[in-house]
N, C-alpha and C positions, 0 to 999 in steps of 0.2 A: 504075350506079356500081359494082356489084359486080365487073364484069369487070376494071377496072384493078386492084382489090385482089387478085383471083384471079391475074392475070398477075404482079403483084408478088410474091405469095406463092410462085408457081411458080418465078419467077426466083431468089428467095432459096433455095428448096429445091435448085435445080440448082446454084447457086453453093456451097452447103454440101456437097452430095454431090461436087461437082467437086474439093473440097479433099482428098478421100480417093481413093486408088487401090484396087487389089486388096487384100483383107485389111486394110482400114483404113489403108493406107500414106499417110503424110503427103505432100502435094504442094505445100504452101505454104511460106512462110518458116519455119514451125515445124520444118521438116526438120532444120535445124542444131541446134536445141535438143533435138530427139528423138534425133538421132545422138550428141550429146554426153552425154545422159543414158544412152543405151544403152552408150556406152563406159564410163562410171562403173559401171553395173550389171554389165557383163561383167567388168571388172577386179575388182570385189568378189567375184563368184562364182568367178573363177579363184583369187583369194587364198584363199577358203574351201576350194576343192578342194586347193590345195597345202598348206594348213595341215592338212587331213585326211590328206594323204599322210604328213606328218611324224608326226602324232599316232596315226593308226590303223595305219599300215603300217611305221613307222620308216623310211620311204623318203626319198630325197634328191631333192627337186624342184630343177630348174634354173630360173633366172630366166625368167619368161614374156616373150614378145614379143607385140605387138598392132598391128593396122593396120585401116584401113577398106578394105573389099573391095567391088567391084562385084558385084551379084547378077544383075540382068536387063539384058541388052544392049538399047540403044536403036538403035545403029548400030555399024558397025565401029569398034572402039577407044573406044566411049562407052557408059557404063552409065546406066540410068534409075534403078535402085534400088541402095542401098548398105546394108551392115551392118558392125558392128565385130566383129572376130575376134581372140581371144587364144589363143596356143598355148604349151605348155610340155612339157618332158620330165620324167618322174618315174622315177628309177632305183630299182628294187625291191631290197630287202635280203633279204627272206625267201624261202622256197620256195613261197609261196602261188601258186595258179594266177593268172595275170595277169588273166584276165577277172573272177574272183572278187574280186581286189584292186581292180579298177576299179569293180565294183559297190559294194564297201565305201566306196570314195572318194566315189562319187556320193551314196550314201545318207547318209554322214556330213556331207556338205556341203549336204544338204537337197534333192537332186534326186530325182525319181521315176525309177528306172532301169527299162529294158526287162527283161523276164524272160529272154530268150535273146539271145545275141550274134549279130550278122550275120557270116557268114564270107565273106571276099572273096578275091581272087586272092593267091596266095603264102601261104596260110594266115593272112592278116591277119584278125583278129577285132576287131570293134568293138561297143561297148556304148553305147547312147544314153540320155540322161536329160534330163528337162525340169524347169524350175523357173520357173513363170510363163511369160513369153514368151521365156525364154532356153533354149538347147539346149546340152548338153555331149556331146562324143563322146570316149570313152576307147578308144584303139586299141592292140592288141597286134600288133606287126608280125611277131613270130616271129623277129626278128633279134637278140634279146638280152633281158636282164632289165630291161626298161624299158617304160613306157607313154607314149604320146603323148596329151596332154590338149588338147582344143580347146573353147572356149566362144564362142558367138555369139548375137546377137540377131536379130530378124526383119528382113527387108528393108524399107527405108524409101525411098519415092520422093522424089527431090530435084528442085527446079525446074531446068529445062533450062539456064539460064545459070550454074548452080553445079556442074554435074556434073563438069567437068574438074578442079575444085579438090579433090574428094573422093579422087581417086586418089593425090594427092601430099600430102594432109593428114597431119600427124604423128599417130602412133598413141599 
């Protein structure tokens, strides 16, 4: 009689593990709730960063925009995982180094900032920070006295039948 119990226990374990993808990504109907919660968390973190820009740097942040973005492609023009991404521009007032201003922003908003910026093409410098499972990127494009601020959550797997809806869902 133990064999049926062992089979049932194994089946339940497989079903429970099947509800998670890589990195604990949600693959069941909880994906909608998780992505909506992520949107709220990202918006709050972005708000904190923009408040810090005003308070710490006397900077002028512009109204942020946000959207759900596909992360990992399942097929051509279809994504398997999604995340919420918020972006804003912060016009700097002072003569502070842009990367140091970005570090002050991240730390004032409660993000743990990288120690050194990443240098990319065209002298673009980026500084990353983490707060729980949220990531913020502060970019100095070198094109003027402003920073680009991006905040996003982790990728979350969405059930196959709902994937097309997330590309057009209101941010």
